[in-house]
N, C-alpha and C positions, 0 to 999 in steps of 0.2 A: 891650129889646133893638130894635137898630136895623138891618130887613136889606131894603134895595135889591135886589129883584130883576131885572136887566139881562138882556137878551137881547145874546149878543156878534154879532159883524159878520160872522163865518166857521161854516162848515157845522160840526157834529160836536162843538163846543162844550162843550153844554146852558146854563147860565148862571152870569152872573159874579154871584158875592154881594161885597156890601159891609157888612160887620157891625161892630158896634161889640166892644169890649173884652170880653174875658173871656166872648163867647160861641160859641157850633161846632153844627155840625146836629149831630141823634140820632145814631146807629148803632145799629140792630137787626138783632142776631145770634142767628136762632133755630138753637139746637142742635138738631142731628139725631140719633136714637138711631145705633149702628151694630147694624145688622140680620146677624145669620147666616144663611146658605142659600147656593143655586146662584150660579155666579157668572155674568153674562149672558154669551153668546160674544158677540153685536155688539159689546159694551160694549169687552171684549176686545180686541175686532180693529180697533176704531178707534183704541184707545189703542194699538197697535202700530203703526198707518197714523204716527200722531202723535208716537212714539218714532222712526220712522224716517225722519220730515221732520227732527227735531231732531241727527238724527245726521248729518246733512250740511250744509256751510256755502252751496250751489247750489242752485237750483232741480232736481228733477227729475222725472221721467218715471215714470208708472201703474208698467212692469217694473219698476224700479229699486225703487220703493216696496215692491211687493209683495212682491219678493225678500226685501227686509229686513225685510218686518213678518212673513213667514210667512204672507200671504192668498193665494188664487188673486186672479187679476188683476181677473178682472169683480166681486170683491165689493170689492176696491181699491178701484175705480174706482168704485163707486156709494157707498164709504165717502167716500171726496175731494170728489165732487160736492157732500153732504151737509155736510161741514165746511166746505166753499167758503161754502155757502148760510146759513151758520152764521159766517162771518166768521173762523173759525179758521185757513182756509187759505185764501189764494192763489191762482188760476190765469194763467198767462202763454199766453192764447192762440198767440200767435205761436208760442211755443217748443214748445207742449203740455205744460208743466209745469208744478212745484207747489210750495208753500214755504208754513213756517206765516205766519199772520199776526197781526193785531195784535187779536182778538178773542181772543185766548188772553193776550194781556198786561192785557186789559181784566177778564179772567175771573182773575185771580191778581194782582191790585194789590195786595192786603196784603200779597202774599210780594216785591213788586219789588224788587230791588238794595238792599235795606235795606242792606245792608254802603257801596256809596256813600254814599248819602245818608248813613247816619252818619257817613260818613266826613267831609263838606262841615258837619255841623251846627253846630260852634263856630262856625267863620268866615262862617255863615248867619246865627246866631245875632247874631254883632256886628255886621255891616251890617244886620241889618233893627233891631235896637235903633239904631246911628250914625244913620240916616238914615227911620227911623221905616216902614220899606216893605214889605211882600210878597215875599218871593224865591220862587220854582219851578224843581225841577230834572226834566229833560226828558232821553228816551230817546232817542235818532238814530238813525231805523233809514228807511231807502227815503225814499219823499216823503212821511213823517208824523212828528211828533216826538208823543210819549206823555207825559204829566204822570207825572213818577212821586211827587213829592213839594213839600211847601211849608210856609214859614216864615215867620211873619208877628213885628213888636214886641209887646211886651208894654204898649206906653199908644195912646189914640188910634183912631182909626177905620183897618181894612186892608181890602185888598182878597182876597177870596179865591175859590182857582178848585177845582172837583171834582179831583181823582186820579181818573188814566185818562183825562182830558179828551185829546183831538186837535188838531191843528191843521197846515198844510199845513208843511210842511219848510224852506223859502223865504220865510215867512212875517213880517213882524214884526222885533223889532230881534234875535230868537234868528237868522232866516232871512237877516238881512244878513251874521251873522259865520261862517254855515254855509256860506254860496257863497263870503264870501272864503274861507275855511282848505280847502271841497273844490275850488272852480275847476272848476264842470262847465263842458259843453259853449257856449257863449252861445243857441244854438238850445234847449237842453233846458231851461235857466234861464228862457227867454222865453216856452217854451213852459207851464212852473208860473206863472211870474209871473200871466199871464191867467188864471189860474184861480183869482187868489188874490181873497180877498172883503176888501176893503181898506172899512175905514170912512170915509178921507177917499181917494180912487181920488189915487193919482200916476201918472207915467209911469213908462216902463221906463229912460228914458234918465236920471233923477232916481234910481230904483232900485241902476242900475251902479252913477251918484257913489258914491252910499251904500255900496254895496259895498267898492267901493275905498277909502272911509276908512275903513271896519272891519276892514279888511286893513294898513290902515298901522299902527291905533292899534290892535287886538286885542281891541275890543268896540264893538257897536255901539248906538244910543238911537234909540227912533219914540217921539214924542210928538205922540197921536190920530191916531197914522193908523192903526195896526190896531185899538186899540182907543179906543172914545170914550171921551174927556175920562182917559186914562191914557198916564202917560211911562213907557216900560220901558228898561232897561238891557240889554244881554245878552253872554255872553261864554262860549265852548265849551271841552270838553276833549279833546285828541285822543290816539290812541293811537299806539303809537311809530311807525307811518307819516305821524303829521299828519293822519290823519282823523278829523273831528268825531264823536266816541263821545256826551259826555253835555251839555248846554244847562246854564247856570245864567242866571237872568233876575231882574232884579229890576222891582219896580212899584211908582210914586207913584201921586198924583193930578195931575193936568194942571197946573201952575204951582206943586204944592209944595216943590222943590227949584229952586237958579238955576241958572244953564247949568256955573255953575264945580263944583254940589255933584254934579251929575250926573256931568260928568267924574272927580271925583274917585269917586264909585260905581265908573265904568267900569272906573279905572286899578286898583279894589282887589279889583271881579271878573276881571280878568285875572290880577291875580298871585295869587290864589285858586283859578285852573282850573291855573295853569301849576305850583303845590304837589300841587294833585291829582294832574294828570297824572304827575306823577314819582311818586307815590306808589300808584297805582292801570296805571301804565302802563310805568313804568321809563323809559330815557331813549331816544330817537330811534333809531334802525335807521340803518347807514350812516355 
């Protein structure tokens, strides 16, 4: 078995694995017996606080959380501070509000959007086989994206990413198409851009040109800029309002495919994402 472990060029990624055919990491799951007994009040209150946050689509303050959770405000505040420390909840110091954070997604990664990933599985399998590539499916939320699942070809050597890996939302090939589709204010995009850790640094001016190119094509390409020795092609699935919700990226070794093949793969990703958009979200509003 060939396994080359390589540190990725951005924070929070973990490790990038390059593995031979028919090899995969060993998952060890320990079964914990169900124990009968009295419920732990603090745990119940914490879960009620999380449920209260999940019931709203906007960040909310302590008082609103306490009211919905049925927990007194001082206890709610202590629970929220603990959950922030554990990355289950995010706190906005400017507005003094709280929202659910990515730690919950990491905790439940085995359950993440299985229906969405299953919907894409046949198309992903066809693309990975045709181009001998690795495909990854990402959840797009806030300033980060989270890896939900991946697919690989049945032959050769492929690139493998750990599920629940995270990266900046505007980084790499997927970041360019997300920026193109979401069209954030220029100042917001530049502020996010300077915090991205590129393998090969590029100028913001070049980045903007490539975002515009992604807007025109419906997909983006990154070669050796975000991840060393890897070429990535990405497109995104938007909701009814045109907001990108899921991203699909393919990864091959640098130089493995011709420019023409990369363009073809981009067009196929774009078409796949459009089919998935109609299935998941329906026709655009308005």
